[in-house]
C-alpha positions in Angstrom: 28.3 45.6 2.7 32.5 43.9 3.0 33.2 41.3 0.7 33.4 38.0 2.5 35.5 34.7 0.8 32.6 33.0 0.1 31.3 36.0 -2.5 34.4 36.6 -3.8 34.3 32.2 -5.0 30.8 32.6 -5.8 31.9 35.9 -8.3 34.3 33.8 -9.6 31.8 31.3 -11.7 34.5 28.6 -10.8 31.8 25.6 -10.2 33.0 22.4 -10.0 32.3 21.1 -13.0 32.5 17.3 -13.4 29.9 16.6 -10.3 28.8 13.2 -12.1 32.0 12.1 -11.3 31.5 9.1 -8.8 33.3 9.5 -5.7 34.4 6.0 -5.4 36.5 6.5 -8.6 38.3 9.2 -6.9 41.7 8.6 -5.4 42.1 9.8 -1.4 45.1 12.3 -0.6 47.3 10.7 1.9 47.8 13.7 3.5 45.3 16.7 3.9 45.8 19.0 0.8 46.2 22.5 1.5 43.0 24.6 2.0 42.6 26.8 -1.3 39.9 28.8 0.0 42.3 30.9 2.2 44.9 33.2 2.3 47.4 30.5 4.4 46.3 27.8 2.0 47.5 29.2 -1.0 50.8 30.5 0.3 51.3 26.7 1.2 49.6 25.2 -2.0 52.4 28.0 -4.2 55.2 27.0 -1.9 55.3 23.3 -2.9 54.2 24.0 -6.9 56.0 27.0 -7.9 56.1 25.1 -11.5 52.5 24.8 -11.5 51.7 28.5 -11.3 51.6 31.3 -13.8 51.0 34.7 -12.2 50.7 38.6 -13.0 49.5 41.1 -10.2 49.6 44.8 -11.3 48.7 46.8 -8.7 48.0 50.2 -10.8 50.5 51.7 -7.9 53.7 51.1 -9.6 54.1 47.4 -8.3 54.0 44.2 -10.4 54.4 40.5 -9.2 55.4 38.3 -12.0 55.5 34.4 -12.4 56.0 31.9 -15.3 53.7 34.9 -16.7 54.4 33.4 -20.2 53.9 29.9 -19.6 50.6 28.3 -21.3 48.8 26.6 -19.1 44.8 25.1 -19.0 42.5 28.1 -18.7 39.3 26.3 -17.5 35.9 28.5 -17.9 38.1 32.0 -17.0 38.6 31.7 -21.4 34.6 32.6 -21.2 36.0 36.6 -21.1 37.1 36.2 -24.6 33.7 35.2 -25.9 32.6 38.1 -23.6 34.7 40.7 -24.7 33.6 39.5 -28.8 29.9 39.9 -27.6 30.6 43.1 -26.1 32.3 44.7 -29.5 29.7 43.3 -31.2 27.4 45.2 -28.9 29.3 48.1 -29.2 29.3 48.1 -33.2 25.5 47.7 -33.5 26.2 43.7 -35.2 24.0 42.5 -31.8 21.1 43.2 -29.9 21.3 42.2 -26.2 17.6 42.4 -26.6 17.6 39.7 -28.9 15.1 36.9 -27.9 16.9 33.4 -27.9 15.0 30.1 -27.8 16.0 28.1 -25.2 16.1 25.0 -27.7 18.7 27.0 -29.6 21.0 27.8 -26.5 20.8 24.1 -25.1 21.8 22.8 -28.1 25.6 22.7 -27.5 24.9 22.0 -23.9 26.9 18.6 -22.0 25.6 18.1 -18.6 29.1 17.7 -17.0 29.2 21.8 -15.3 28.3 21.5 -12.1 24.6 22.4 -12.5 25.6 25.8 -14.0 23.4 25.4 -16.5 20.3 24.2 -14.0 21.4 27.2 -11.7 21.2 29.3 -14.5 17.7 28.3 -15.5 16.5 28.7 -11.9 17.4 32.4 -11.5 15.7 33.1 -14.5 12.8 31.4 -13.4 12.6 29.1 -16.1 11.0 25.7 -15.1 12.8 22.6 -16.0 12.1 18.9 -17.4 12.2 16.3 -15.4 15.7 15.7 -15.4 16.5 19.4 -13.7 19.0 20.2 -16.0 17.1 21.2 -19.1 14.3 23.9 -19.8 10.6 22.2 -19.9 9.8 24.1 -22.9 12.6 24.7 -25.7 10.2 27.6 -27.1 10.9 29.4 -24.0 12.9 32.9 -25.1 15.4 35.1 -23.3 17.5 38.1 -23.9 20.7 37.3 -25.4 22.0 39.5 -22.4 20.7 37.0 -19.8 22.7 34.5 -21.7 26.0 36.7 -21.6 24.9 37.5 -18.0 25.0 33.7 -17.5 28.3 32.7 -18.9 29.9 35.2 -16.7 28.0 34.6 -13.2 27.4 30.7 -13.0 29.7 29.6 -15.8 27.3 28.2 -18.2 29.0 26.5 -20.8 26.5 26.3 -23.8 26.6 30.3 -24.4 30.8 30.4 -25.6 29.5 28.0 -28.2 26.4 30.0 -29.2 28.3 33.3 -29.3 31.2 31.7 -31.3 28.8 30.0 -33.5 26.9 33.7 -34.2 30.1 35.7 -34.2 32.4 33.3 -35.8 36.0 33.0 -35.0 37.7 35.6 -36.5 35.3 38.2 -33.8 36.5 36.2 -30.7 40.3 36.8 -32.0 40.1 40.4 -33.0 38.5 41.0 -29.9 40.8 39.2 -27.7 44.0 41.0 -29.7 42.6 44.3 -28.6 43.5 44.2 -25.6 46.8 42.4 -26.2 46.0 38.6 -26.4 46.9 37.5 -29.6 46.1 34.4 -31.0 43.7 33.2 -28.0 43.1 29.4 -28.4 39.6 29.1 -29.4 37.8 25.5 -29.0 34.4 24.0 -29.1 33.4 23.8 -25.4 30.8 21.6 -26.0 33.4 19.5 -27.9 36.2 19.3 -25.5 33.6 18.1 -22.7 32.2 15.2 -25.1 36.3 14.1 -25.1 35.7 13.1 -21.6 33.7 10.3 -22.9 36.2 7.4 -24.9 33.1 7.0 -27.2 34.0 10.8 -28.2 37.8 11.3 -27.6 40.1 12.4 -30.5 43.0 10.3 -31.2 46.0 10.2 -29.1 48.8 12.9 -29.6 46.7 15.2 -31.7 48.0 18.5 -32.5 46.1 21.8 -30.9 45.2 22.7 -34.3 43.6 19.8 -35.4 42.1 18.9 -32.2 39.8 22.0 -32.9 38.7 21.2 -36.1 38.1 17.5 -35.0 36.1 19.0 -32.1 34.1 21.8 -34.3 33.0 18.4 -36.2 32.0 17.0 -33.2 29.9 19.8 -32.0 27.9 20.1 -35.3 27.2 16.6 -35.0 25.9 16.6 -31.4 23.9 20.1 -31.7 22.1 18.8 -35.1 21.3 15.3 -33.2 18.7 15.3 -30.4 19.1 11.6 -30.4 22.7 11.7 -29.5 21.7 14.4 -27.2 19.7 11.9 -25.5 22.0 9.0 -25.6 24.9 11.3 -24.0 22.6 12.7 -21.4 21.5 8.8 -20.6 25.1 7.7 -20.5 26.3 10.2 -18.3 23.2 9.9 -16.1 23.9 5.8 -15.8 27.6 5.6 -15.7 29.2 9.2 -14.7 32.5 10.3 -15.6 36.0 8.1 -16.2 38.2 7.9 -12.6 39.8 11.2 -11.7 43.1 10.4 -13.0 41.9 10.3 -16.6 39.8 13.5 -16.2 43.0 15.0 -14.9 44.7 14.1 -18.3 42.2 15.3 -19.9 41.8 18.6 -18.4 45.9 19.2 -19.3 44.7 19.4 -22.9 41.6 22.0 -22.4 42.0 25.1 -24.1 45.4 27.3 -22.3 46.7 30.4 -22.2 49.6 32.3 -20.4 48.7 34.7 -17.4 50.1 37.2 -18.8 47.6 36.9 -22.1 44.5 36.6 -19.6 45.7 39.7 -17.4 45.6 41.8 -20.8 42.5 41.1 -21.5 41.2 42.5 -18.0 43.1 45.0 -18.1 41.8 46.3 -21.3 38.0 45.9 -20.5 38.9 47.5 -17.3 40.4 50.5 -18.9 38.1 50.5 -22.0 41.1 50.1 -24.3 38.4 47.5 -26.1 34.5 48.2 -26.5 34.1 47.1 -22.9 30.8 48.5 -21.7 29.1 45.5 -21.7 31.6 43.5 -20.4 32.8 45.6 -18.1 29.0 45.7 -16.1 28.7 41.9 -17.1 32.4 41.3 -14.6 31.8 43.3 -12.2 28.1 43.0 -11.3 28.4 39.5 -9.2 30.5 41.8 -6.5 29.1 45.0 -7.4 27.6 45.1 -3.5 29.8 44.0 -1.9 33.1 46.1 -2.7 35.6 47.1 -0.1 36.0 50.8 0.7 37.6 53.1 -2.4 36.8 50.5 -5.1 34.8 51.2 -7.6 34.1 47.7 -9.3 35.7 43.9 -9.1 36.0 42.6 -12.6 36.9 38.8 -12.5 35.8 35.2 -14.1 37.2 32.5 -13.1 37.7 28.7 -14.0 38.3 25.4 -12.6 38.5 21.8 -14.0 40.5 18.6 -12.5 43.9 19.6 -11.6 43.1 23.4 -12.4 42.1 26.8 -11.0 42.1 30.1 -12.4 41.2 33.5 -12.6 41.7 36.7 -14.2 40.3 40.0 -12.4 40.6 43.5 -12.0 39.8 46.5 -9.8 38.9 50.0 -10.6 39.3 52.5 -7.7 37.5 56.0 -7.1 41.9 57.5 -6.9 41.6 56.5 -10.7 44.1 53.7 -10.5 43.3 50.0 -12.2 44.9 46.8 -10.4 44.6 44.0 -13.2 46.1 40.2 -13.0 45.6 36.3 -13.5 46.1 33.4 -11.7 46.8 30.1 -13.6 47.1 27.0 -11.2 47.5 23.8 -12.3 48.6 20.3 -11.2 48.4 19.0 -7.7 45.0 19.8 -7.0 42.8 17.3 -5.6 39.2 17.0 -6.2 37.8 19.2 -2.8 40.5 21.7 -4.2 38.6 22.1 -7.2 35.2 22.4 -6.0 36.1 24.9 -2.6 39.1 26.3 -4.0 39.0 29.9 -4.5 41.3 31.3 -7.1 40.5 34.7 -7.0 41.2 35.4 -3.2 45.1 35.4 -3.5 44.8 37.9 -6.8 42.7 40.6 -4.9 44.8 40.3 -1.6 47.8 40.7 -3.7 45.8 43.9 -5.2 44.7 45.8 -2.5 47.1 44.8 0.3 51.0 45.5 0.1 52.2 42.9 3.2 50.1 40.0 1.4 51.7 40.7 -2.0 55.0 40.6 0.1 54.5 37.3 1.4 53.0 35.8 -1.8 56.9 37.1 -3.6 58.2 35.1 -0.8 56.8 31.6 -1.6 57.1 32.0 -5.0 61.1 33.1 -4.3 61.2 29.7 -2.1 
């Protein structure tokens, strides 16, 4: 079956994370923004926002396109490939059993319901009944396999899994896995805390440096995960009041986990080529599109992300002729709420890897 744009978008796992935002709080653009669900829309956006784009594309056949490849930009959920790589390494080394049974209550301790129904969609996919909110498992003692959780982190972009894996494996294991793939010193933080930082009552001090913000976040995550009453108060507050205005969300998104396009692309290349213990990671990254591959392609591994003002994707393409394409796209800046919800950051990457003519058009858009 051919690979459609809709399937590609679904596979990025880039669900709009902040659906609780009130529409009245979102300023409407004066003009219709480019449609980032289409190739032409991406070319239009890139032409007008070159300073907001980090890009690496290597088609595996001697052609490479770089633009601000070493500029740090927000990652959104694309960062989860680091947690996946660490999980894959731990499975390969016998430190984790992918069949281990995990309580839903333990999984959900770090869950903050600002994820565009990613966790709820995961529960539905696994056939797990939900409580009256539709956001949590009805039975916290219900168990799933650890591998089901890893799959949910990639396929549905569940944002409680990364913190679960980080707490099981430790920051050092995540850094080691990323470094093995060419990504030194990844920006590892508590995703639970970063989402809580959206709420004024949990926000860290202004201008807090990233290392201190990380420590502040770990303390907040521990407090949240160990206090069921606090989790209930956060849920009630979100259901009642929603999130701050979109402008405030934009400022928040700019301070979340970041990296360069080169770092993200390097880890995807390592997973695709076996440069790291990659079997479990490659399986999860390639599963969403495994039934919809273009002719001559063995697998497309990808993980995307979205936050207010942010669209991201890391990708690899393994071909039957033995070549491997790889790359990453980090877009940040003038991205409206509608574009966050419908934009497809994997689309321009895949086209640039597979179609030389389109890659040339992309290069011209970058050159101005």
